[in-house]
LUMPADO-900041 format. One record per residue (C-alpha): residue number from 1; x, y, z. Coordinates in steps of 0.02 Angstrom, whole numbers, plus 32768, in hexadecimal, padded with zeros to 4 digits. Example, Ala and Ser with C-alpha at 12.3 -4.5 7.8 and 13.67 -1.06 7.14 Angstrom:
REM residues 2
{r 1; {8267; 7F1F; 8186}}
{r 2; {82AC; 7FCB; 8165}}
This chain:
REM residues 419
{r 1; {A4E8; F323; 39F5}}
{r 2; {A492; F3AD; 3A51}}
{r 3; {A3E9; F3EE; 3A10}}
{r 4; {A3F5; F472; 398E}}
{r 5; {A4AF; F455; 3951}}
{r 6; {A4A9; F42D; 38A0}}
{r 7; {A403; F3D7; 3881}}
{r 8; {A3C0; F31D; 3872}}
{r 9; {A44C; F2A8; 387B}}
{r 10; {A460; F231; 37DA}}
{r 11; {A47C; F193; 3835}}
{r 12; {A3CF; F1A6; 3896}}
{r 13; {A37F; F1E6; 37E7}}
{r 14; {A3C8; F137; 3790}}
{r 15; {A374; F0C4; 380E}}
{r 16; {A2C7; F0E9; 37C0}}
{r 17; {A2A5; F062; 3746}}
{r 18; {A205; F0B9; 370A}}
{r 19; {A194; F016; 372F}}
{r 20; {A0FF; F08D; 3751}}
{r 21; {A0CF; F04F; 37FD}}
{r 22; {A0C2; F0FB; 383D}}
{r 23; {A042; F12A; 37BB}}
{r 24; {9FAB; F0F9; 3822}}
{r 25; {9FF1; F148; 38C9}}
{r 26; {A016; F1E1; 388D}}
{r 27; {9F7C; F265; 38AF}}
{r 28; {9FB3; F2E2; 3837}}
{r 29; {9FDC; F250; 37A5}}
{r 30; {9F19; F21A; 37CB}}
{r 31; {9EE5; F2CA; 37BA}}
{r 32; {9F39; F2FE; 371F}}
{r 33; {9F63; F24F; 36C2}}
{r 34; {9FFA; F2B5; 3687}}
{r 35; {A09C; F253; 369B}}
{r 36; {A103; F2E3; 36C5}}
{r 37; {A083; F2F4; 376A}}
{r 38; {A0D2; F23E; 3795}}
{r 39; {A157; F21D; 37FC}}
{r 40; {A1AE; F1C7; 377E}}
{r 41; {A178; F243; 3705}}
{r 42; {A1D6; F2CA; 377E}}
{r 43; {A274; F26B; 378B}}
{r 44; {A280; F256; 36D7}}
{r 45; {A27A; F326; 36DF}}
{r 46; {A2FF; F31C; 3748}}
{r 47; {A35F; F29C; 36E8}}
{r 48; {A351; F30D; 3645}}
{r 49; {A386; F3AE; 369E}}
{r 50; {A422; F35B; 36E2}}
{r 51; {A43E; F319; 362A}}
{r 52; {A430; F3C3; 35DE}}
{r 53; {A397; F39E; 357E}}
{r 54; {A312; F419; 35D7}}
{r 55; {A33D; F4CA; 363C}}
{r 56; {A2F0; F4E7; 36EC}}
{r 57; {A275; F548; 3694}}
{r 58; {A1B9; F563; 36CB}}
{r 59; {A174; F4C5; 3692}}
{r 60; {A1FC; F458; 36EC}}
{r 61; {A1D2; F4D4; 378E}}
{r 62; {A115; F4B1; 3774}}
{r 63; {A122; F3F7; 377C}}
{r 64; {A19C; F3F4; 3814}}
{r 65; {A138; F470; 3875}}
{r 66; {A09F; F405; 3864}}
{r 67; {A0DC; F377; 38BE}}
{r 68; {A08B; F370; 3964}}
{r 69; {A122; F314; 39AE}}
{r 70; {A0AC; F28E; 39F6}}
{r 71; {A129; F1F4; 39D2}}
{r 72; {A096; F180; 39A4}}
{r 73; {A101; F15C; 3918}}
{r 74; {A195; F114; 3991}}
{r 75; {A10D; F08E; 39DB}}
{r 76; {A0EB; F059; 3927}}
{r 77; {A1A1; F05C; 38DA}}
{r 78; {A1ED; EFBA; 38D3}}
{r 79; {A295; EFFE; 38A7}}
{r 80; {A2A3; F057; 3947}}
{r 81; {A2C4; F0F0; 38FC}}
{r 82; {A2E3; F189; 3970}}
{r 83; {A25F; F1F5; 391F}}
{r 84; {A25D; F269; 39BA}}
{r 85; {A309; F295; 39AF}}
{r 86; {A2FA; F2BA; 38F1}}
{r 87; {A267; F329; 390D}}
{r 88; {A2A6; F380; 399C}}
{r 89; {A347; F3A1; 3939}}
{r 90; {A2F4; F3E3; 388A}}
{r 91; {A28A; F45C; 38FE}}
{r 92; {A321; F496; 3943}}
{r 93; {A37F; F4AF; 38A8}}
{r 94; {A2DE; F514; 386E}}
{r 95; {A2E2; F57B; 38F5}}
{r 96; {A3A5; F5A5; 38E9}}
{r 97; {A3AB; F5B3; 382D}}
{r 98; {A2F7; F5E0; 37D2}}
{r 99; {A2B5; F68B; 37D5}}
{r 100; {A20D; F67A; 3802}}
{r 101; {A18A; F6FC; 37D6}}
{r 102; {A182; F78C; 3843}}
{r 103; {A0CC; F769; 388C}}
{r 104; {A0F8; F6B8; 38B3}}
{r 105; {A1A0; F6F6; 390D}}
{r 106; {A13C; F772; 396D}}
{r 107; {A0AD; F6EC; 39A7}}
{r 108; {A14D; F66B; 39DC}}
{r 109; {A19B; F6F1; 3A33}}
{r 110; {A10A; F729; 3A96}}
{r 111; {A0E3; F675; 3ABA}}
{r 112; {A19A; F660; 3AFF}}
{r 113; {A19E; F6F9; 3B5A}}
{r 114; {A109; F6C9; 3BD0}}
{r 115; {A0F1; F5FF; 3BD6}}
{r 116; {A190; F5BC; 3C22}}
{r 117; {A18E; F643; 3CB4}}
{r 118; {A0ED; F62E; 3D33}}
{r 119; {A103; F6E0; 3D7D}}
{r 120; {A0D6; F721; 3CBF}}
{r 121; {A063; F687; 3CA9}}
{r 122; {9FF0; F6C6; 3D41}}
{r 123; {9FA9; F765; 3CFF}}
{r 124; {9F68; F702; 3C5A}}
{r 125; {9F1B; F678; 3CD1}}
{r 126; {9EB4; F6EB; 3D1C}}
{r 127; {9E75; F744; 3C83}}
{r 128; {9E24; F684; 3C7F}}
{r 129; {9D7C; F68D; 3CC0}}
{r 130; {9D6B; F737; 3C7B}}
{r 131; {9D8F; F6FC; 3BCD}}
{r 132; {9CFD; F67C; 3BCC}}
{r 133; {9C86; F706; 3BFF}}
{r 134; {9CC5; F781; 3B66}}
{r 135; {9CAA; F6F0; 3AF2}}
{r 136; {9D75; F6DB; 3AC3}}
{r 137; {9D50; F62F; 3A71}}
{r 138; {9CDB; F67F; 39EE}}
{r 139; {9D79; F6FA; 39C6}}
{r 140; {9DF5; F669; 39C6}}
{r 141; {9D70; F5F6; 395A}}
{r 142; {9D8D; F5DD; 38A5}}
{r 143; {9E43; F64B; 38B8}}
{r 144; {9EBF; F5C7; 386A}}
{r 145; {9F3C; F634; 3868}}
{r 146; {9F5C; F6E5; 38AA}}
{r 147; {9FCE; F748; 3901}}
{r 148; {9FE8; F76E; 39B7}}
{r 149; {9F2D; F79F; 39E0}}
{r 150; {9EEF; F6EF; 3999}}
{r 151; {9F64; F696; 39F5}}
{r 152; {9F46; F6E6; 3A9C}}
{r 153; {9E94; F6DA; 3A7B}}
{r 154; {9EAF; F617; 3A61}}
{r 155; {9F1B; F617; 3AFB}}
{r 156; {9E8E; F66D; 3B5F}}
{r 157; {9E08; F5F2; 3B15}}
{r 158; {9E72; F559; 3B55}}
{r 159; {9E84; F5A5; 3C13}}
{r 160; {9E20; F551; 3C8C}}
{r 161; {9D75; F599; 3CB1}}
{r 162; {9DAB; F5B1; 3D5F}}
{r 163; {9E54; F5D1; 3D6B}}
{r 164; {9EC0; F55E; 3DF0}}
{r 165; {9F42; F5D6; 3E33}}
{r 166; {9F36; F58E; 3EEA}}
{r 167; {9FF4; F534; 3EF0}}
{r 168; {A042; F4D6; 3F70}}
{r 169; {A0C8; F521; 3FDE}}
{r 170; {A17B; F531; 3F93}}
{r 171; {A21A; F504; 3FF8}}
{r 172; {A1B9; F49E; 4055}}
{r 173; {A1CC; F3DB; 4085}}
{r 174; {A127; F38A; 40A1}}
{r 175; {A13F; F2FD; 411C}}
{r 176; {A10C; F24A; 40FC}}
{r 177; {A062; F218; 415C}}
{r 178; {A08A; F15F; 414C}}
{r 179; {A10F; F0F4; 4172}}
{r 180; {A1B7; F152; 4127}}
{r 181; {A1EB; F10C; 4074}}
{r 182; {A258; F184; 4037}}
{r 183; {A25A; F23D; 3FF8}}
{r 184; {A227; F289; 3F4F}}
{r 185; {A236; F33A; 3EFA}}
{r 186; {A199; F37B; 3EA8}}
{r 187; {A1C2; F3DA; 3DFF}}
{r 188; {A141; F45B; 3DF3}}
{r 189; {A16D; F497; 3D40}}
{r 190; {A117; F52F; 3CE8}}
{r 191; {A05E; F52D; 3CB0}}
{r 192; {A041; F496; 3D32}}
{r 193; {A07F; F516; 3DB9}}
{r 194; {9FEF; F58A; 3D79}}
{r 195; {9F66; F538; 3D43}}
{r 196; {9F67; F49B; 3D9B}}
{r 197; {9F97; F4B6; 3E48}}
{r 198; {9F0D; F425; 3E83}}
{r 199; {9F85; F3A5; 3E28}}
{r 200; {A011; F3D0; 3E77}}
{r 201; {9FB9; F3DC; 3F29}}
{r 202; {9F80; F329; 3EFB}}
{r 203; {A00F; F2EF; 3EE4}}
{r 204; {A063; F31B; 3F8A}}
{r 205; {9FCF; F2D6; 3FDC}}
{r 206; {9FDB; F224; 3F92}}
{r 207; {A093; F231; 3F8E}}
{r 208; {A08C; F25F; 4046}}
{r 209; {A007; F1D2; 406D}}
{r 210; {A07C; F152; 400E}}
{r 211; {A0FA; F174; 408A}}
{r 212; {A166; F1F3; 403C}}
{r 213; {A1B1; F299; 4067}}
{r 214; {A196; F312; 3FDC}}
{r 215; {A202; F39F; 3FC1}}
{r 216; {A1BD; F43A; 3F67}}
{r 217; {A24A; F4AB; 3F40}}
{r 218; {A22C; F555; 3F03}}
{r 219; {A26F; F5BE; 3E70}}
{r 220; {A271; F528; 3DFE}}
{r 221; {A235; F57D; 3D5A}}
{r 222; {A202; F51A; 3CBB}}
{r 223; {A269; F46F; 3C84}}
{r 224; {A27A; F4B2; 3BD1}}
{r 225; {A203; F423; 3B92}}
{r 226; {A18C; F490; 3B30}}
{r 227; {A229; F4F3; 3ADD}}
{r 228; {A269; F459; 3A9C}}
{r 229; {A1D1; F405; 3A50}}
{r 230; {A1C6; F4AD; 39F7}}
{r 231; {A275; F4B5; 39C3}}
{r 232; {A2A8; F555; 3A23}}
{r 233; {A34E; F4E9; 3A58}}
{r 234; {A3AC; F586; 3AA9}}
{r 235; {A323; F59B; 3B21}}
{r 236; {A30C; F4FC; 3B48}}
{r 237; {A3CC; F4D9; 3B78}}
{r 238; {A3CA; F585; 3BDF}}
{r 239; {A32A; F547; 3C43}}
{r 240; {A36E; F498; 3C56}}
{r 241; {A410; F4CB; 3C8A}}
{r 242; {A3BB; F546; 3D17}}
{r 243; {A342; F4B0; 3D5D}}
{r 244; {A3E0; F43A; 3D75}}
{r 245; {A444; F4C5; 3DBE}}
{r 246; {A3B2; F4E6; 3E3F}}
{r 247; {A388; F43F; 3E68}}
{r 248; {A418; F3C8; 3E32}}
{r 249; {A45B; F3BE; 3EE3}}
{r 250; {A3C2; F3A5; 3F4E}}
{r 251; {A3B8; F30A; 3F96}}
{r 252; {A328; F2A0; 3F70}}
{r 253; {A2F7; F1E8; 3F33}}
{r 254; {A2AA; F227; 3E90}}
{r 255; {A25F; F2BF; 3E38}}
{r 256; {A1AA; F2B2; 3E14}}
{r 257; {A156; F30D; 3D84}}
{r 258; {A096; F303; 3D63}}
{r 259; {A0A3; F349; 3CAC}}
{r 260; {A0D2; F2CC; 3C32}}
{r 261; {A112; F332; 3BB1}}
{r 262; {A18D; F396; 3C35}}
{r 263; {A1CB; F2D2; 3C5D}}
{r 264; {A1F3; F2A5; 3BB2}}
{r 265; {A272; F33D; 3BB1}}
{r 266; {A2A5; F321; 3C65}}
{r 267; {A2D9; F274; 3C40}}
{r 268; {A335; F29F; 3BA7}}
{r 269; {A3AA; F339; 3BE1}}
{r 270; {A436; F2DF; 3B9C}}
{r 271; {A3F4; F31A; 3AEB}}
{r 272; {A3E7; F3C7; 3B27}}
{r 273; {A487; F3D5; 3B9B}}
{r 274; {A4FA; F355; 3B52}}
{r 275; {A58D; F32A; 3BBC}}
{r 276; {A54E; F372; 3C5C}}
{r 277; {A559; F2FB; 3CF1}}
{r 278; {A4EE; F34F; 3D56}}
{r 279; {A459; F365; 3CD3}}
{r 280; {A46C; F2A0; 3CC4}}
{r 281; {A464; F276; 3D74}}
{r 282; {A3D0; F2E3; 3D83}}
{r 283; {A37D; F296; 3CF7}}
{r 284; {A389; F1EB; 3D31}}
{r 285; {A330; F210; 3DCF}}
{r 286; {A28E; F254; 3D75}}
{r 287; {A1FD; F1FA; 3D7A}}
{r 288; {A14F; F20C; 3D36}}
{r 289; {A0D3; F1F7; 3DD7}}
{r 290; {A06C; F187; 3D97}}
{r 291; {A11E; F11E; 3D66}}
{r 292; {A165; F144; 3E29}}
{r 293; {A0C1; F104; 3E7C}}
{r 294; {A0A0; F061; 3E14}}
{r 295; {A15D; F030; 3E20}}
{r 296; {A15B; F057; 3EE4}}
{r 297; {A0A7; F002; 3EFE}}
{r 298; {A007; F04B; 3F48}}
{r 299; {A000; F042; 4005}}
{r 300; {9F8B; F0B8; 4047}}
{r 301; {9EC5; F09F; 4073}}
{r 302; {9E67; F0D5; 3FCD}}
{r 303; {9DA7; F0E8; 3FE0}}
{r 304; {9D27; F0C6; 3F4A}}
{r 305; {9CFF; F166; 3EF2}}
{r 306; {9C7C; F10A; 3E79}}
{r 307; {9C9B; F168; 3DD7}}
{r 308; {9CBE; F13D; 3D21}}
{r 309; {9D66; F17A; 3CCF}}
{r 310; {9D8F; F190; 3C1E}}
{r 311; {9E45; F195; 3C1B}}
{r 312; {9EA6; F1E9; 3B90}}
{r 313; {9F5A; F1BB; 3B98}}
{r 314; {9FC1; F24C; 3B6F}}
{r 315; {A040; F24A; 3AD6}}
{r 316; {A0E1; F264; 3B35}}
{r 317; {A0B9; F1E6; 3BC4}}
{r 318; {A076; F14D; 3B53}}
{r 319; {A0F4; F16C; 3AC6}}
{r 320; {A182; F1CE; 3AF8}}
{r 321; {A191; F17C; 3BAD}}
{r 322; {A13D; F0E5; 3B89}}
{r 323; {A0CC; F0F5; 3C1C}}
{r 324; {A028; F095; 3BE6}}
{r 325; {9FED; F017; 3C62}}
{r 326; {A02B; F07E; 3D0B}}
{r 327; {9F97; F0FF; 3CF1}}
{r 328; {9F1A; F08B; 3CCF}}
{r 329; {9F54; F009; 3D62}}
{r 330; {9F5D; F0A0; 3DE9}}
{r 331; {9E9B; F0D9; 3DB0}}
{r 332; {9E65; F02E; 3DC6}}
{r 333; {9EB6; F01E; 3E68}}
{r 334; {9E26; F097; 3E9F}}
{r 335; {9D9E; F037; 3EDE}}
{r 336; {9CF2; F04F; 3E86}}
{r 337; {9D50; F0B3; 3DEC}}
{r 338; {9D20; F078; 3D46}}
{r 339; {9D9E; F0AD; 3CC1}}
{r 340; {9D77; F0AC; 3C10}}
{r 341; {9DE1; F0DD; 3B78}}
{r 342; {9DA2; F12E; 3AE8}}
{r 343; {9DA6; F101; 3A36}}
{r 344; {9E4C; F121; 39E5}}
{r 345; {9E89; F141; 3A92}}
{r 346; {9F44; F156; 3A4F}}
{r 347; {9F17; F1DA; 39E1}}
{r 348; {9F67; F291; 3A0A}}
{r 349; {9EE5; F303; 3A4E}}
{r 350; {9F3D; F39A; 39F2}}
{r 351; {9F81; F3F7; 3A89}}
{r 352; {A03F; F3C3; 3A6C}}
{r 353; {A0A4; F45D; 3AC9}}
{r 354; {A073; F4FA; 3A73}}
{r 355; {A029; F499; 39D9}}
{r 356; {9F80; F4CA; 39F8}}
{r 357; {9FB4; F577; 39F0}}
{r 358; {A020; F57B; 3959}}
{r 359; {9FD2; F4F3; 38F4}}
{r 360; {9F18; F516; 3937}}
{r 361; {9EB8; F4E0; 3898}}
{r 362; {9F03; F429; 38A9}}
{r 363; {9F03; F430; 396A}}
{r 364; {9E41; F459; 396B}}
{r 365; {9E12; F3CD; 38F1}}
{r 366; {9E6F; F350; 3971}}
{r 367; {9E34; F3A6; 3A05}}
{r 368; {9D75; F395; 39C4}}
{r 369; {9DA3; F2DF; 3995}}
{r 370; {9DE5; F2AB; 3A38}}
{r 371; {9D59; F301; 3AA3}}
{r 372; {9CC8; F2B5; 3A2E}}
{r 373; {9D18; F204; 3A52}}
{r 374; {9D1C; F22F; 3B04}}
{r 375; {9C75; F260; 3B08}}
{r 376; {9C3A; F1BB; 3AD0}}
{r 377; {9C6D; F172; 3B67}}
{r 378; {9BE5; F1C4; 3BE3}}
{r 379; {9C75; F1D5; 3C6C}}
{r 380; {9C72; F23C; 3D07}}
{r 381; {9D16; F279; 3CEE}}
{r 382; {9DAA; F279; 3C6A}}
{r 383; {9E6A; F266; 3CBA}}
{r 384; {9F01; F273; 3C58}}
{r 385; {9FC2; F2A0; 3C96}}
{r 386; {9FE1; F32C; 3C39}}
{r 387; {9F9E; F3DF; 3C5B}}
{r 388; {9FA5; F40C; 3B95}}
{r 389; {9F2F; F372; 3B7C}}
{r 390; {9EC6; F3AE; 3C06}}
{r 391; {9EAF; F45B; 3BBA}}
{r 392; {9E9A; F426; 3B1B}}
{r 393; {9E11; F39D; 3B3A}}
{r 394; {9DA9; F41C; 3BA9}}
{r 395; {9DA3; F496; 3B2B}}
{r 396; {9D55; F41C; 3AAE}}
{r 397; {9CEB; F3B6; 3B37}}
{r 398; {9C3F; F3E0; 3B87}}
{r 399; {9C53; F467; 3C10}}
{r 400; {9BF7; F3DD; 3C7C}}
{r 401; {9C8B; F35A; 3C69}}
{r 402; {9D16; F36C; 3CF7}}
{r 403; {9DC0; F351; 3CCD}}
{r 404; {9E60; F315; 3D33}}
{r 405; {9EFB; F2D7; 3D4E}}
{r 406; {9EF7; F22B; 3D87}}
{r 407; {9F5B; F255; 3E32}}
{r 408; {9EC7; F2C0; 3E62}}
{r 409; {9E4F; F231; 3E58}}
{r 410; {9EC7; F1CB; 3EBE}}
{r 411; {9ED6; F268; 3F42}}
{r 412; {9E09; F27A; 3F34}}
{r 413; {9E00; F1BC; 3F5D}}
{r 414; {9E7B; F1D6; 3FEC}}
{r 415; {9E0E; F25C; 402F}}
{r 416; {9D6C; F1F7; 4040}}
{r 417; {9DCC; F17E; 4090}}
{r 418; {9DD8; F1FB; 4126}}
{r 419; {9D2F; F24A; 410E}}
């Protein structure tokens, strides 16, 4: 069944036996102690809706909307419930069949008119440093809900203190700087390509040093992850289809992504584009950069950095893709790098795609808690494999705490070896 077709499938719903193992893993249940704010509670709402016991009303929508989609419940579930598909289908059904209040519709329309498109994101990114000087955070503070102005204020407050808009050249093949092991393609995405050019460059540097030619095609665009996770199925399908059409014929051994949220969607294009052989073949070649480097093995000469690194496991890396040990192994492969994890490291930071823009109250509580747990570690840098997490954690952390994607630390170690 394609995303957004008719809603959650009953056969998937019936795999839930209501054991309750998901409850302690769910951030929204832990904050509210409300059964309807838990995975099994939401599944029960879906079951009751399909049985005709309840309608697609504002209460149903609110409980589905409040789900972060962090998939911590999937790891905790002993019955193998496919909660990811269920929550995506429920959100897609809401998008297709529920008339949201006009303010909510406008907010989402503005978000998805800007964020998936790098050319539209760049002007907003340039306002990031200016927004800090004007105190945009004070405007956004306490605005648990609101219209477009409050959403834009929150978005500006999330932007890096210094916008990083320098990105590697597109439509270029970067040659391996070590004995050649293969050729890979780099997926640049949307938000990452605007705000995290340093991550892209680091990925290229490390992959080339490890013996891989790196193809960076131009005109890639968004993979559809932001839209899919928010239930905007038609947009997600359109973006995914365009990406496969643009890149599907490129001859690479693997497609590399540095974004955990993108990776989880890129690997499940069968859900977005069912029955499309090209999308299936494309998905099968997608690898998260931690996953790829770990599988291939590090061979380059990495020199000591001598730093304490707090690692935050991004939800869509650890929970959705099951990539847990690989990032830690790569960081620990850097000589002199001490890696520490915050308490309750598996709890979501509150970023969750566009969640921190449309559910800012809950996102703020989670973001502050995550930043506090990281602060207790007295680290030199916090590392995580998802751009949204980097922005969310930086927003609530001390300005003096540096943040970086793990591949940036590997690249820094390489540069130290040539200094």
